C-alpha positions as CSV (number, residue, x, y, z in Angstrom):
1,M,56.1,29.5,-6.8
2,F,58.7,28.6,-9.5
3,T,60.5,25.3,-9.9
4,T,64.2,25.0,-10.1
5,G,64.0,24.2,-13.8
6,Q,62.0,27.4,-14.5
7,W,64.6,29.5,-12.6
8,T,67.4,27.8,-14.5
9,F,65.7,28.4,-17.8
10,A,65.1,32.1,-16.9
11,A,68.7,32.6,-15.9
12,L,70.0,30.9,-19.1
13,F,67.6,32.8,-21.3
14,F,68.6,36.1,-19.7
15,V,72.3,35.5,-20.2
16,A,71.8,34.4,-23.8
17,F,69.6,37.4,-24.5
18,V,72.2,39.8,-23.1
19,I,75.0,38.2,-25.0
20,L,73.1,38.2,-28.3
21,T,71.9,41.7,-27.9
22,Y,75.5,42.9,-27.2
23,F,76.8,41.3,-30.3
24,A,73.9,42.5,-32.5
25,Y,74.3,46.1,-31.4
26,G,78.1,45.8,-31.4
27,K,78.1,45.3,-35.2
28,D,76.2,48.5,-35.7
29,K,78.1,50.6,-33.2
30,A,80.0,52.7,-35.9
31,L,76.7,53.4,-37.7
32,H,74.9,54.4,-34.5
33,Q,77.7,56.8,-33.6
34,K,77.4,58.5,-37.0
35,V,73.6,58.5,-37.3
36,Y,72.6,59.2,-33.7
37,K,75.3,61.7,-32.8
38,G,74.1,64.0,-30.1
39,S,71.0,62.0,-29.2
40,Y,72.0,62.0,-25.5
41,K,70.9,65.7,-25.5
42,I,67.4,64.6,-26.4
43,L,67.4,62.1,-23.5
44,I,68.7,64.7,-21.0
45,G,66.0,67.1,-22.1
46,F,63.3,64.5,-21.8
47,L,64.4,63.5,-18.3
48,L,64.5,67.2,-17.3
49,F,61.0,67.7,-18.6
50,V,59.7,64.7,-16.6
51,A,61.5,66.0,-13.5
52,L,59.9,69.4,-14.0
53,L,56.5,67.8,-14.2
54,F,57.1,66.1,-10.9
55,V,58.3,69.3,-9.3
56,I,55.1,71.1,-10.6
57,K,53.0,68.3,-9.2
58,I,54.6,68.5,-5.8
59,L,54.4,72.3,-5.7
60,T,50.8,72.5,-6.7
61,K,49.8,69.7,-4.3
62,H,50.3,71.9,-1.2
């Protein structure tokens, strides 16, 4: 399905992308901690809401 060259390119691209992303966001880490303080609470609330929707779907299915 894929040639060896394509797999090599995909692996190198992925590694380079992860490294560059890490350095790009690493520079802004202090700013992110200041501006987005407490944003994990929003994420937890969103995940709980999605879980609640699944529970409601399962309960109303029977």
